N, C-alpha and C positions, 0 to 999 in steps of 0.2 A: 128543357131549361138550360142546355148547354150552349150558352151564348158567350162563352169566354172568347173575348174579341181578339181577332188577329191584329196585332199592332203593325199597321202598315200605312203607307201614304200613297195616294194616287199621284203619280207624276214626280216622285222623288223620295228621298229618305232623310230622316233626321238622325239625324244620326246619334457549419455544424459539425461541424463534423471534426472528429479527432480520431486519429489512429487508422491504420490501414490493415485490413483483414484479408491477406492473400490477394490474388488477382481474380479476374473474372473474364470469361470468354464472351466476346461479342459476336454477333451474328455475322455471317458471311454475306457476300453480295457482289454484284457487278454493276458497272455503269450501263444500265439497260437502254437509256435514251439520251442521245447527245443533246445538249442544250442549244437553243438559239442564242445568238448574241446580237447586241445592238450597240451602236456607237453612242457617245454622250449626246449627239444631236438627233438620235433616233433613226438615222438613215442606214445604219449598218456599216461594218468595216471600220478601219482606222485603229489607232493605237489605244483608244479608250473604250474598247468594247466591253459591254456589261452583259453577263448572261441573263437570260429571261426564261420563263416557262417554269414548269414544275421542277422541284428538286429531284435529282436522280437517286437511284438506289445506292450508288456509291457515295454520294454526298450525305445522304441520311446516315449511312454506316460510319463514315468518318467523323462527321460532326457529333453524332450522339456518343461515339466511342470517346472522343476527346472530352465531352462534357461529363460523361459518367466517370471516366478515369480521374478527372480533376476533382470531381465532388468526392469520390471515394478516398482519394489521397489526402483530403483536407485542404485543397487549394481552392478556396471559395472564390477568390479574385479571378483565377483562371477560368473556372467553370462559369462564373457570371459574365465573363468577357465573351463568351460564345453565345450569349442571349441577346435579345433586342432590348433588354433593360438591365444592364449590368449592376446599376446601383441598387435597385430593389432585390435583384436576385442574390447579390452578395450579402446584403443585410439579412435576408431570409435564411440563407444557408448557414450563416454564422450563428443565427438564433437557434438553430437545431441543436447546436452544442451548448450554448449558454442557457437557453430557456427550456428546451425540450429535454436537455440532459442526455442527448444521444452520443454514444461513443461506439468505436468498433463498427463502423458502417460498412456494409458490403452491399453491392449493387449487382443484380443479375438481370440482364436484358432479355426480352422475349423476341419473337419474330415481329418485324415491323409491318404495318399496313399503310402503304403509301408513305406519307411523311410522319406518321404516328408511331412511336417507339415505346412499347410497354416495358416495364421493368419491376423487379421486386427489390424492395428496400428492407434490409435486415439490420437491426441495430441492437445495442445494449443500452438500457436506460439505467443511469446510476445517479441516485439522489440520496446523499448523506449516508452512504453505505447500503442503502436498499437498492437491490439490482433486479432487473427483469429483462428478458429477451422480448423483442417486439418486431414484427415484420408485417408488410402490407404491399399491395400492388398499386402502381400508379403509372403514369405515362408522360411523355413530352412529345412535342410536335416540331419537326424540322421544317423550316420555311425559307424562302428566298428573300433576302433584303432587297427592296425595290430600288434603292439608290445604288448600292454597290454590286448587287447581283450575287453576293456571297450567301451560302447557306447558314442559317443561325437558328438557335432554339427559341421558340416563341414563349416568353416568360409568362407563366400562370402560377399563382400560389398552389394550385392543385398538383403541380409538378413535384412538390415536396411531400404532400399528402393529399389523397383524393377528396378529403373532407374539408379542405381549406378553401375559403372564398376570400375576396379582396378585403384586406384589413384584419383577417383572423390570424391567430397565433397558436402554435403548439407550445404548450407549457407542461412541465412536470414539477410537482410540488404539493404542498398541503392544499387540498381542494378549497376553493373559495367559499364553499358552503358544505355543511355536513350532509350526508345522505338523509333522506327523509322516509318515514313510514306514514304515507298518506292514508287517511281513513275517511270514510264517508260520514254523513251527519249522525249516523247511528253507531259509529265505531267500527264498521266493517273495513277491513283492509282493502285498499285500492292499489293493485300492482300492475305494471305494464304487461306482465305475463297473463293476468286474468282479464285485463282491459287494455289490449294493444292500442285502441284508439286514443287512450289517455297518455301514452308514452310521452309525447311532446309536452302535454299539459303538465305532467308530473315533473319533467325536467325544468320547465318554467317556474313551478312552484318551489322546487329545491333552490334554483337560482336566487329567488327573491326572498324566500322565507326560511331556508335551511338554518341560517344563523340566528333565527329567532326561536328555535326549538332547543331542546336539551341535548341535542346530538353533538358528536365530535367528528371533525373532518379526518379523512384518511389521506394518503398520498396517491396521487393519480397523474397519469398523462391525460391531458384534455385539451380540447380545442376551445380557446378563449375567443368568443365571437366579437367581431367589431360592433361598436355601437351603431344601431340603425338610426337614420334621420327621423323615421316615423316609429313611435312606440308599437304600433300595430305590427310592424314588420320585424320587430326584434326576435332573434333566434336565441335560445338558451345555450350555454355552454354545453359541450358534449364530451362525456367521459369515453376515452378510448382504451385505457388500461389502468386497472387498479393494482397499485404496488403494495398497498397496505390498506385494509378496510377500515373505514371509520365507524362510528356508532350512530345508527340512525336516530333522528329525533321525530317524535310523533307530531304530525300536522293535521288538524281537523279541517275538513272541507265542508262545503255545503251540499256536495253531490249525494245522490241517493243511488246506492249500488244496484237496487232492483230496477230503477228506471234507466240507469246507465246500461245495464245488460240488455234491457228491452230495446233501447235506442240502437245499440251496437248490432243486435240481431236484425233489427228492421232495415238497416242500410247495408248489411253484409251481402256480398254477392253482386251488388250493383257496381257497374263500371265507375260511376261517380255519384255520390249522394252525401248529404250532410244534414244533421239535425241537432237541435238544441231545445232544452226545456228549462223553465224557470218557475218559481213559486211567486204567483202574482202579488200576494200580500206583503211580501218582503223583498223580492228581487233575487232571492238566493237561486244560483244556478244548480239545477238538479241533474242534468245530463248533457253530454256533448259527445257526438259520434260522427265519424267520417268514414267513407269508403272511397278510395283505399285507406286502410288504417294508418299507414305510415305516410309521412310527407306533410304537405301543407294542411294547416288546420282551417278549412273552409268555413267550419261552424262558427268560429269567432273572428277570423281574420279575412274572410272572403269579402269581395266587393263586387256584387252583381246587381243587375237591375231586378227589383223584387216583383215586377209585374203587378197584377191586380191586387196582390195583398196590400199594395200601397192605398188602395181605396178605403181602407180602414181609416187612414189619416185624412184623405181627401173628403170622405163622407163627414168626418167630425168637423173639419174646417167649414164645409158648406152649411152644415146645421148650426155651427157656432156663429156664422155670419148671417143666419136667418134666410138663406137662399133656398132651403128645402127642409123636408122632414119626411119620416117614413111613409105617411099616408097621403102626402101631397102629390097631386098630378106632376109627373116628371117623365115625359116620354124620352125614348131612346132612338133618335133618327138613324136611318142608314148612313148618312153622310153629314159631316160637319167640317167646315173650312175655318182654319185658324191661321193667321199669319201667312196666308197665300197657300197653305197646304190643306189638302182635302183628305180627311180621315174617313175610313169606312169600317164598319163592323164585320166581324167574321161572317163569310157567306152572304154578305150584305143584309144581315138580319136587322130587325128593328122591333121596338115595342111601341106601337103608336100612341095608345092612350093609357099607358101604365103609370104606376106610382113609383116614387123613388125606391120604396122597399122592393118592388118587383125588379127594377133595374139593378139594384145592388145584389139581390139574390141570384140574378141571372148573369151578373158581372158584365153588363152591357156597357161597353167603353164610352160610347158617345153621349150617354147620359151624364158623364162626368166631363168629358172634353167640351161639351156644349156650354159649360159654365165658365169657361176661360174668359170670356168677354166681361164677366162681372167681377174679375179678380185683379188684384195687383200683382206684379211680378214676384213679390216676396211673401205673399200670403201663405203658400204652401210651406215654404221654408220655415216661417215663424210657427205655424201650427205643429210641424214635425219637431222642431226644437223645443218650443215653449210648453208644449203639452205632453209630447211623447218622448222627449229627451234625446232624439236622434241628432247626432252631431256634437253633443256635449262631450266633455272629456271623461269618459267612464273610467273608474278606478276599480276594476273588476278583480285584480290580483294576478292576472295573466295578460299577455299582449292581445289587444282587441282592436278591430276597426269598428268605430262607433256609429257608422252610417253617415250618409251624406245626401242632403236635399238642397242643392245649390239654387240660387236665385237665377231664373231663366226667363225668357220672354218669348212671345209669339208661339210658334209651333212647338219649340222645345219646352216651354212652360205647359202647354196643353198636354204634351206627351208625358210630362212629369206627373200629372194628375192620375195617370193610370200606371204609374211605376216604371216608365221608361225614361227617355231623355237622359238627364244626367243623374237621376236618382240611383244610389247604390247602397246595398245592405247585405247582410248575411243572416243565416238562420237565428243567431242570437238576437240580432236587432229585430227580426220579424216576430220571434217569439215574444219579445218584449212589447210589441204593438199589441198583441192580444192580451198580454198580462196587464197592460195599462187599462184596457177596456174592462177586463174582469175586476180589477182592484178599484177602479174609479180614478186612479192617479198613477203617475210614473213612479216606479221604484227601481233604481239603477241595479242592473244585474251585478252580482259578485259571487266569487267562488270561495273566498276565505273571509272571515269576519274583519270588518274595518278596524276593529279594536286591536288587532294583532300588530298593526303598524301605524295606528292613528291616522289613517288616510281618510279624506273627505269624499263621500260619495256625491256624484252629480245629482242636482235637483232641478226639476222642471219649474219654470217660472209661474205656471198657472195650471189649472185643471179645466176640464170641459164644463160647460154649463150643465146643470142637472138634467135639463131636457135633452141636451145632446147626448149625454152619457146613456140615459134610458133608451133614447132612440137608437144609438149604435149597438147597444146590447140586443135590442129587438131585431135589428138588421142581421147581426151575426148569428142569432138563434134561427131566424128564418132561413138564412143561407145553409145552416147545418142541418135543418130538418126537411126543407123542400127545395133548396137551391142547388148551386153547383157543388156544394160539399155534402149533400145528402147521402150519397152512396158511401163515402168513406166514414161518415159519422152515424150510419144506421145502427140503431140499437145502443148507442152510447148514452148512458143515463146521466143524471145530475144537471147542474147549471152549465149549459154548453153554448158555444158560439164558434163560428169558423169562417174562413175566407180562403178561396182558392186564387191561384195566380198562374199565368202562363206568359213568361217574358221572352219575347223574340230577340234573337241575336244575329247580327249580320253574318251571312255565309254559313248558317247552321240550319240544317234541314228541319229539325224539331225544336220548339221552344224549351226554355228551362221551366220545369214544373215546380210550382211553389204551393205550400199549404200551411195555414196557420190557424190554430184553434185553442180553446181553453175548455177544461172541464173541471169545475169546482176550483180548487186552489192549485191547479197545474195548468200551465200554458206551454205550448210547444209549436215549433215550426220546422219545416224540412224543405230542402231543395233537391231535386234530381235533374241535373243538367241534361239538356238535349234529349228529353224523354217524352214531351208532349203535354197533355192536359194536367193541370195541377191536382184536381181531384182524384184522378185515376192513378197517378204515379207518385206524387208526394203525399197524398192523403193517407194511404195505408201505413206509412211510416209514422205519421203523427198519431193516427189512431192507436197503433201498437204502444206508443209511449203513454198516451192518455189512459188506456185501459189497464196498463201495467200498474198505474198509480191507484 
């Protein structure tokens, strides 16, 4: 029954400073490579010769020494003048004294590698009489100015601290939010030590809800993040040094510590994997896990093609429009041509005289792509948004990407029917697809109660027709018991349904493996990038979560 279709096209693709503390010794070096020179007209020679080529060891030594000396001595203007963006550098250096409250700065360089010069920054933080020592390592790069040929420092915020990105600021003062004591739905503590995968989520929750608890802020050195243009990309502020501890305030979440632990164990050890679980009857988020544990939160902020898990939406649309039903004859041909592009199933497989239920359970792509001729360009977009809530503005309580099913035409629209083309989702979105089927209607996922900040949850415009809902549940149950999801769901009891997915990615040997399923009032989804078949690779992750509940 493994007819998970290879998404491919025949014949193409769709595609600061105050005070000086002693001196410091800079590295030695020699001018190892004489530089080429060119004249202003590019012909060489003449009075206006401009050096070209890589910077020499001597130029790296001299330029970095002048920069670090000026910075340490408190001459922000001189230090900034040695960079390719004097105005931004000067402002940032001055802010280290005014906002970060750095004083007595000492800089110690290490051995350079090419034009990159590492160094240690040691400073004293002084905030209203509260003092603390702080040190860290970072680096700067010496490069050649293309116009003048002179060596200069390439300005980057990370020169001042490795955690700084464009628009970020180092600040010392009373924290913008008190620390939180996050607890799960049953009152069990959720800490980054016990649940490393939640570290970023807990930071985001503190940022947004710390001041809504009974906690009191302490004094900290922290990175104040620049505001992102997209809420889904927003990073929380990051504490670097605690000068005086605040009093944590208790924040209750919808998470389930038992399911959270199961999800973390299920993805642990995988090079890349992500999972999410929700409660279908309410939309409450029960678990979020990623591997690696630190870094980008793929579970809620990822944007990947969901592959054949999208057929949950496509099947609902086709049945809502009266184009098919589980028992209706619905063959899956080897080839289908749409918009001049010829699609083929994996291994040129086919289901000649099958029903729609058989094609869904076997995840045979061309059974879906063949229906493109009966659809308007925006039909899938409307079904995903108006029934499943994909692309609405979810107010979960943390930064999320809420899915995208853009209006497309011809071959791209056909590809979207099987979760390729421009369709993008993450495990939270895909878990919500199964949750919508199990509950019978869309319940927007959330991680803290909306009553905490009086936010309005997203609502879908309509529900599936009763016949569509019952048909879709039967399709997902068949897939879980005798289709592509049967191996992963074997022996799982209760009201179950599942869908596998394998999403192909350009220049990637193996597809991204997807799996989405529900068991009673728990729905979950997982993605294991570049691993292969969804049932074999992502299926065990979802099974572990469902059986833990």
